[in-house]
ROVEX-383524 format. One record per residue (C-alpha): residue in one letter; x, y, z. Coordinates in steps of 0.5 Angstrom, whole numbers, padded with zeros to 4 digits, always signed. Layout:
N
AXYZ;...
# end
This chain:
321
M+0085+0114+0052;I+0085+0120+0046;G+0092+0119+0043;A+0096+0113+0041;T+0100+0109+0046;L+0103+0103+0042;F+0107+0104+0036;A+0110+0099+0030;R+0116+0100+0026;P+0116+0103+0020;L+0116+0099+0013;P+0123+0097+0012;E+0126+0097+0004;G+0124+0090+0001;G+0119+0089+0007;T+0112+0085+0006;I+0106+0087+0006;G+0100+0083+0008;V+0093+0084+0005;P+0087+0082+0008;A+0080+0084+0006;P+0076+0086+0012;A+0071+0090+0008;S+0068+0089+0001;P+0070+0084-0004;Q+0075+0085-0010;D+0070+0085-0017;S+0076+0082-0021;R+0083+0078-0020;S+0086+0084-0024;E+0084+0089-0018;V+0088+0085-0013;L+0094+0084-0018;R+0095+0091-0020;G+0096+0093-0013;V+0101+0087-0012;E+0105+0089-0019;W+0106+0096-0016;W+0108+0094-0010;E+0113+0089-0013;S+0115+0095-0018;R+0118+0098-0012;G+0122+0092-0009;Y+0117+0090-0004;R+0113+0083-0003;V+0106+0082-0002;K+0102+0076+0002;L+0095+0076+0001;A+0091+0073+0006;A+0088+0067+0005;G+0080+0069+0004;V+0083+0076+0000;Y+0079+0073-0006;E+0073+0071-0002;R+0066+0074-0004;D+0059+0074+0000;D+0055+0079-0004;Y+0058+0086-0002;V+0062+0083+0003;A+0069+0079+0003;G+0066+0073+0007;S+0064+0072+0013;P+0065+0077+0019;E+0069+0071+0022;R+0073+0069+0017;R+0075+0077+0015;A+0077+0078+0022;A+0081+0071+0022;D+0085+0074+0016;L+0086+0080+0020;N+0089+0077+0026;A+0094+0072+0022;M+0097+0078+0018;F+0098+0081+0025;A+0101+0075+0028;D+0105+0073+0022;P+0113+0075+0023;E+0114+0076+0015;V+0109+0081+0015;D+0111+0088+0016;V+0105+0093+0014;V+0098+0090+0014;Q+0094+0094+0008;S+0087+0093+0007;L+0084+0090+0000;Q+0079+0096+0000;G+0074+0099+0004;G+0067+0099+0002;Y+0062+0096+0007;G+0063+0091+0012;S+0069+0093+0017;A+0065+0093+0023;Q+0062+0087+0023;T+0070+0083+0024;I+0071+0088+0031;P+0067+0083+0035;H+0072+0077+0032;L+0078+0081+0033;D+0084+0079+0038;F+0086+0085+0041;D+0091+0082+0045;L+0095+0079+0039;V+0095+0085+0035;A+0097+0089+0042;A+0103+0084+0042;N+0104+0085+0035;P+0104+0092+0033;K+0104+0094+0026;P+0102+0099+0021;F+0095+0098+0019;V+0093+0102+0013;G+0086+0103+0009;Y+0081+0109+0009;S+0073+0110+0008;D+0070+0104+0011;I+0076+0102+0014;T+0075+0107+0020;A+0071+0103+0024;L+0078+0099+0025;H+0082+0105+0026;T+0077+0107+0032;A+0077+0100+0034;F+0085+0099+0034;L+0086+0105+0038;R+0081+0105+0043;K+0082+0097+0045;T+0090+0097+0044;G+0092+0105+0043;L+0095+0103+0036;A+0097+0109+0032;T+0094+0107+0025;F+0094+0110+0018;Y+0089+0113+0014;G+0091+0112+0007;N+0090+0107+0000;G+0088+0100+0000;L+0091+0095-0004;A+0086+0095-0010;G+0087+0103-0009;V+0095+0104-0011;G+0093+0099-0016;D+0087+0103-0019;P+0090+0107-0026;E+0086+0113-0023;T+0090+0113-0017;T+0095+0119-0018;E+0102+0118-0017;F+0101+0123-0011;S+0097+0119-0007;R+0101+0113-0008;E+0108+0117-0007;R+0105+0120-0001;L+0103+0113+0002;L+0110+0110+0001;A+0113+0115+0005;T+0108+0115+0010;L+0109+0108+0011;R+0117+0109+0011;G+0117+0114+0016;T+0120+0119+0011;A+0114+0124+0009;A+0114+0131+0010;A+0111+0133+0017;E+0106+0138+0014;V+0100+0135+0010;P+0101+0137+0003;R+0095+0141+0000;D+0092+0138-0007;P+0097+0139-0012;D+0091+0141-0017;D+0087+0146-0012;P+0091+0148-0007;Y+0086+0152-0004;V+0084+0151+0003;R+0080+0155+0008;A+0080+0157+0015;I+0073+0156+0018;R+0075+0159+0024;G+0083+0161+0026;G+0087+0159+0031;T+0092+0154+0033;A+0092+0147+0037;T+0096+0141+0038;A+0093+0135+0040;P+0092+0128+0038;L+0089+0127+0031;V+0083+0122+0031;G+0077+0121+0026;G+0076+0118+0019;C+0070+0117+0015;L+0064+0121+0018;W+0059+0116+0017;L+0063+0110+0020;L+0065+0115+0026;I+0057+0115+0027;Q+0056+0108+0027;S+0061+0106+0032;M+0056+0111+0037;G+0054+0106+0043;T+0058+0101+0042;P+0065+0099+0046;W+0070+0102+0041;E+0065+0109+0041;V+0070+0114+0038;D+0073+0119+0043;L+0074+0126+0042;K+0075+0129+0048;G+0082+0133+0047;A+0083+0131+0040;I+0083+0134+0034;F+0077+0132+0030;F+0078+0130+0023;F+0073+0127+0018;E+0071+0127+0011;D+0066+0123+0007;V+0063+0122+0000;K+0056+0123-0003;L+0054+0125+0004;P+0048+0130+0003;P+0048+0137+0006;Y+0042+0135+0011;Y+0046+0128+0013;L+0052+0132+0015;D+0047+0137+0019;G+0044+0131+0022;F+0051+0127+0024;L+0054+0134+0027;T+0047+0135+0031;Q+0048+0128+0033;L+0055+0129+0035;G+0054+0135+0039;Q+0048+0133+0043;A+0052+0127+0045;G+0057+0132+0048;K+0062+0129+0043;L+0064+0136+0040;E+0065+0139+0047;G+0072+0137+0049;V+0075+0138+0042;D+0081+0142+0041;G+0080+0143+0034;V+0077+0140+0027;V+0080+0138+0021;V+0075+0137+0015;G+0078+0133+0009;E+0074+0133+0003;M+0067+0132+0002;K+0067+0129-0005;D+0060+0129-0008;C+0056+0132-0002;D+0054+0138-0004;W+0047+0138-0007;G+0049+0141-0014;D+0054+0135-0014;Q+0048+0130-0014;R+0042+0134-0017;Q+0041+0138-0023;A+0044+0145-0023;S+0037+0148-0023;D+0035+0145-0016;W+0042+0148-0012;A+0038+0153-0008;R+0033+0148-0005;S+0039+0146+0000;R+0044+0149+0004;S+0052+0148+0002;V+0056+0144+0006;E+0060+0150+0008;D+0054+0152+0011;V+0053+0146+0015;L+0060+0146+0017;E+0060+0154+0019;Q+0053+0153+0023;H+0056+0147+0027;L+0063+0148+0028;E+0064+0156+0028;P+0061+0156+0035;L+0065+0151+0038;G+0071+0156+0039;V+0077+0152+0037;P+0081+0152+0030;V+0077+0149+0024;L+0080+0147+0017;Y+0077+0145+0011;K+0079+0142+0005;L+0086+0139+0005;P+0086+0132+0000;L+0085+0128+0006;G+0078+0123+0003;H+0075+0120-0003;G+0078+0126-0008;K+0083+0125-0013;H+0089+0125-0009;L+0089+0122-0002;A+0095+0125+0003;S+0096+0119+0007;I+0097+0121+0015;P+0098+0117+0021;L+0092+0117+0026;G+0092+0118+0034;V+0099+0122+0034;R+0100+0129+0036;Y+0099+0135+0030;T+0099+0142+0030;L+0093+0145+0027;D+0094+0152+0025;A+0088+0155+0022;D+0092+0162+0021;R+0097+0159+0017;K+0092+0154+0014;T+0097+0148+0015;L+0096+0141+0019;T+0103+0139+0021;L+0105+0132+0025;E+0109+0133+0031;Q+0110+0126+0034;P+0113+0120+0030;P+0108+0115+0029;F+0113+0109+0030;Q+0117+0106+0035;A+0124+0110+0037;
# end
C-alpha cells in the first residue's frame, strides 16, 4: 500500500486538540502551557494526555506509557485532532505497543514532524491513515515559531489551506534539480527516521510515490550514505518524483569553520548525484522541515509535482468526504 485509504474529519470550530508526548519530554511546563494558550486564543480546547509531563531522561516516559497515551487520544470521543507534544527522539519505541485496530476504528488527524516521522510511517503502513506533517504543541507555543507556520497548520487541519504548497515568505527560491511532472501520493518525512524504519514491519514504502524528505544537521556524507542505502535497497527505483524540503544546517559550512568548506561536497552536490539519474522530477527547498517556516502538509495523499513550474500541489482531499 502506498497511498492513504483511511481519512479523518477536519478540525471543527471550537474542537478539541488531544496532546500525547510520544518522543522527547518537555523541558519546562511553560513549553506546554504556551501551546495550550495559543490554541485557546483561537477558540479551541486542549486535552493533555495523562503522561504529557513525564520525563525519563531524553524520552517522555516508558514506551508503553507513551503508546498508551497515543491510544487513549485516538479512543477519546472528545478529541478531534491528535497533536504530538514535539519530536526529538523516541517515537519508534512506541510502535510495537500501539493498537492499530483502535486507530483504524477511530481515524483522527494526527500531526507532528521530525522524530514523529516514525509514527507517520507506521500509521500509513498499518492502517492507511492520512496524517499531517506539521508543528507539535510545543512548536505552536514557541515564541520563535512564525505566524506563517501557525496559520498554515491551522488551515491545513481545518481543510482550508491553499492546495499549492507555499514558498518560504522570506526566501521564495525553489530549485528544480530535474524537470518534469508527476502525480502520486506523497510519502516520507525526516530522512533519519525513514532510514530507521528499514527492516521493520513498518518500513517506508516508496514505490509509486512522490518521495518527500528533509533533515537537520545531517552532514553531506551522512546524506550520501542514506541515499546510497535507499538506492541499494531498491527503494528509489520505483519513485515517481522527489521533493526535498529544507536541509537545515546540513552543509559543511553550516557546522564547520568557513575555511573548511572545501573539504566536503555540498548538499546539492549529493542530491544531484543520487536523484538526477532517477529520471523523475525533483524539487528542492520548499519550506518543509526544520527551518524558520514550516508549511504543514498532509501525507499519504496525491499531489502533483511540477518541477518545471517549481510547484507541489495537493490533488486529493486528506479528509473524509
